[in-house]
C-alpha positions in Angstrom: 5.9 -0.2 -13.1 6.7 0.7 -16.6 6.2 4.1 -17.9 3.3 2.9 -20.0 1.6 1.5 -16.9 2.1 4.6 -15.0 0.8 6.7 -17.8 -2.3 4.5 -18.1 -3.0 4.8 -14.4 -2.7 8.7 -14.6 -5.1 8.8 -17.5 -7.8 6.2 -16.2 -10.9 8.0 -15.0 -12.0 7.6 -11.3 -15.2 9.6 -11.2 -17.6 6.6 -10.6 -17.8 3.5 -8.8 -17.3 1.6 -12.0 -14.3 3.7 -12.9 -12.8 2.9 -9.4 -13.4 -0.8 -10.0 -11.6 -0.8 -13.3 -8.8 1.3 -11.8 -8.4 -1.2 -8.9 -8.5 -4.2 -11.1 -5.7 -2.6 -13.4 -3.5 -1.9 -10.3 -3.9 -5.5 -9.0 -3.1 -7.0 -12.5 0.1 -4.7 -12.5 1.2 -5.6 -9.0 0.5 -9.3 -9.9 2.3 -9.3 -13.1 5.5 -7.6 -11.5 5.6 -9.4 -8.3 3.8 -12.9 -8.8 1.8 -11.9 -5.7 -1.6 -10.4 -5.0 -1.6 -6.9 -3.8 -2.9 -6.2 -0.2 -5.8 -3.8 -0.4 -5.6 -0.8 1.9 -8.8 -0.6 4.0 -10.0 2.9 3.0 -13.0 3.0 5.4 -11.0 3.7 8.5 -7.8 5.0 6.8 -9.7 7.7 4.9 -10.0 10.0 8.0 -6.2 9.7 8.5 -5.2 11.2 5.2 -7.9 13.6 4.8 -7.6 15.1 8.3 -5.1 18.0 8.3 -5.5 19.0 11.9 -3.2 16.5 13.5 -0.6 14.0 12.3 -1.8 10.5 12.5 -0.3 8.4 15.3 1.0 5.7 12.8 2.7 8.5 10.9 4.3 9.9 14.1 5.6 6.4 15.0 7.1 5.9 11.5 8.7 9.4 11.7 10.2 8.5 15.0 11.6 5.2 13.8 13.1 7.0 10.8 14.4 10.0 12.9 12.5 12.5 10.8 9.8 14.9 11.3 6.8 16.8 9.7 5.2 19.9 11.0 1.5 20.3 11.0 2.0 23.0 8.5 3.9 20.7 6.2 1.3 18.0 6.6 -1.4 20.5 5.7 0.4 21.6 2.6 0.6 18.1 1.3 -1.9 16.9 -1.4 -4.3 14.2 -0.4 -2.4 11.8 -2.6 0.9 12.6 -0.8 -0.7 12.1 2.7 -2.1 8.8 1.4 1.3 7.7 0.1 3.0 8.5 3.4 0.4 6.6 5.4 0.4 3.8 3.0 4.2 3.5 3.5 3.8 3.2 7.3 1.9 -0.1 6.9 3.7 -3.3 7.9 5.4 -4.9 4.8 6.7 -1.8 3.2 10.4 -1.5 2.8 11.7 1.1 5.0 13.8 2.6 2.1 10.7 3.9 0.4 9.4 6.0 3.2 12.5 8.3 3.4 12.4 8.5 -0.5 8.8 9.7 -0.4 9.7 12.2 2.2 12.4 13.6 0.2 10.3 13.6 -3.0 7.6 15.6 -1.0 10.3 18.1 0.2 10.0 16.9 3.7 12.3 16.1 6.7 
């Protein structure tokens, strides 16, 4: 994404359902304009509990950590923001380049 697109995403409100629809549409347009492909939406209904729960590492994350030969303690998991936990879980999904998971781990000061 361009700097301008990132800034716009950071400034868009997300306080209502309408705001979220506008935000989602903008993200979808950005992804399509840069890749020529439609973005795959992450099903939030079942994933939400994974990134909002801080009492245990999600199984999918533990599997990805094992593949990457990395680790996160429960204390580190608890210290992450919701957005950081969401990001790590998003990067465990099939189709994501493996190179981005270690980069996110490093950016978040993890393992």
